[in-house]
N, C-alpha and C positions, 0 to 999 in steps of 0.2 A: 800336487805336483809329483810326477814320477822322477826318481833320482836321475839327474843328468838332463832333464827336459823341463824348462819352465812352463808354467801353465799356459801362456800364450802360444808356445810352440805346439803343445799337446792339442789345443783346440784346432789349430790349423791341420794337424795330421788327422785327427778324428773326423773332421768335417770336409776332408778332401781338398784342403787348400783354399776353401772359400772365405775364410776369415782372415782379414789382414791385421797385422799387429805392427804398430810403429815402434814400440819400445816396451820394456818392462818397467814397472813403477820403481823408481830408484830409492834406495835407502842410503841416506847420507850419514851425517855425523851422529854418533851415539849421544844420549841425553847429557852426558857429563863432559862434553868437549870443553876444554878450558877456553875462557874468554876473559875480558876485563869488564867488570860490572855485571849486568843482568841481561838475559835474552831468552825469549820464548819462541819456538818454532815447531813446525810440524806439517803434516800432510792431511788434506781432506779429500776423501774418496767416497764413491758410492759403494753399495754392498758387493759389487762385482770387481771392485778395485780400480775403477775408472776415475781418474783425477777430476775434481770439480773446480773449474776455473771461475774466478769472479765472486767467490764467496766472501762476504764482508765479515770481518771479525771485530767485535766490540771488546773493549777492555775496561774492567771495573777495578777500583782500588778498595782496600780495606783500611780502616783507620783505628788508631788508638788515642784516647783522650790524653792531653798533656797539661793544658792550663787555660785560663781565661784572661790572659793579658791583653793589653790594648791592641786593636787591629791596625794594620798599615792603612793609610788614607789614600783614596783615589783622587785627592785634590792636589793640584800643583799651583805654585805661585809664580807668575810672570812679573819680573822686577824691571824689565826694560822692553818697551814695545818696539824698539828699533832692532832688537835681536830676533833671529828666527827661532821660534819655538817648535819643538817636534815631540810628538807622542807616538811611540812605536811599540809593537809587541814582538818580543824575541822568544825563540824556543830555547831549550837548554843548550843547543849547539850554536847559539848566537845567530841563528838565521832569522831574518825579518819575516814575521808571519803576517803582520798587518801594520799599516800606517794610519793612526787615528786622527792625527792633525799634523800639518806642516805649514808654517807661515807665520805672519805677525799677529800678535794678539795684544789687546790693551793691557795695561798694568792691572794685575788683580789675580783672582783665583780661577783656575781652570779645573773643571770636573770631568773625568773621563772614566766611565764604567765600560770595560771591554765586554762585548756581547759573545765572546768565545768563537767568533767566526774569522776566517782568514780574509785576505784581500780580495778573494774571488767570491766571498759570500758563503763559503762552505764551513761547516762546523769543524773546528780544529781537532786533530786526533787527541786521545787521552794523553795527558802530560802536564808538566809544570811550565808556565809561561811567565815572563817578566814584562810588565808594562812600564816603560822607561820614559821619563820626561827629560828633555835636554834643551839648552839654550846655546845657539851657535855651535852645535855638536858637542857641547860639554854636558855630561850627565849631571843632573841636579837631584833627581829623586826617582823612586820606582816602587812598585808593589807587585806581588805575585798573584797569579790566578791558576787554580787547578781545574783542568777539564777532565771530567770523569764520565765513563759510560759511553764514550764516543767510538765510532769506527776507527780502528788504528791500523789494520792490515787488510789486504785483499789477496786471495790466492791467485797464483800465476797459472800458466798452462799445465804445470805439473801438479797442481793442487797444493802447492807449497806456500806457506805464509811465514813471515818473520815479524816479531815485535822486538825492536832493538832497545838497548839500554836507555836511549833518550826518552823512551815512553814508559820506562819502569823506574821512577824516581823513589825507590825504596829508601825510607828513612827521612824523606823530606818533611820539614816543619818550618813554619806553621801552616796548617790548612784550616782556615776559619770555616765553621759549619753553622748553618742556620736552619730553622724550621721553614717548611715550604709554604706555610699559611701566612704567618705574621712576621716572618724574617727575624724571629727571635734568635739571638746569638747563643749557640750551645757552648762554644769554646774553640780553642785551637787543638788540632789533632795532628798526628804523625802518620805517614803512609807506612803500612806494614808489608812484609814479604808475601802476604796472602793476596791473591788477585782472582778475578773472575773473567772468563772468556765467554762471549755470547756470539753464536753464529746466526747471522740474519738470513734465515731460510723461510720457506712457507710456514713452517713451524719452528720457532726459535729453539735453539739448543744452547745449554749453558753448562759450564763446569767450573769448579773452584780448584785452585792448585797453589802451591807454595814455590816461590822461586828461590834459588840459591845463588849467592854471590860468586862471580867468576866461573860460572857453569851455565851451559845451555840447558834450559828446561824443555824437554821434548814432549809434545802432546798432539797425538794424531786423532783424527775423527773418521769414523765410518758412518755414512749417512744412509 
């Protein structure tokens, strides 16, 4: 860029006005903008600075071992078949993500393992979710599920993406972890401030970073 002339304007002048420019790529908040909780945001552009719209951003968590205490049970007990039983999945903001059951059930045990998909059949974004059992709208029991490595943000027309505090549950415990082969229980873990971002492109791109509380963590990508 020549002093006083942005790159886009210089291209128009040099090429006789044949190149159109809608805007300059904006630069918004610095990385340390104060917020409450955690947040990651940035811009994804190509090597010419053109924003890339629709890039899917996956979010991975890092964990530290805490203990091997007893796990919460996905089993719920119905004590009155005349009452309406309901099993729902809530996000951290108490938004209903999925309804697993709603209606009358015989007296006895109900088992519900959430498959980590929302009511439309889409994999839920990375985050901590609560599976809650209620009778006549009175909460009786619940257990938590952590979704990890899922698509959590998509860039807009400016190439901008945001991962809010709701999807960055730093410090959450317990996260039960199992082996992928025989479901052996490794123990309960805590989510750390270290995260991984993965860009779903023709060739996946990934990066690790550490988030700071009450600050925006800025991470831009040039593809």
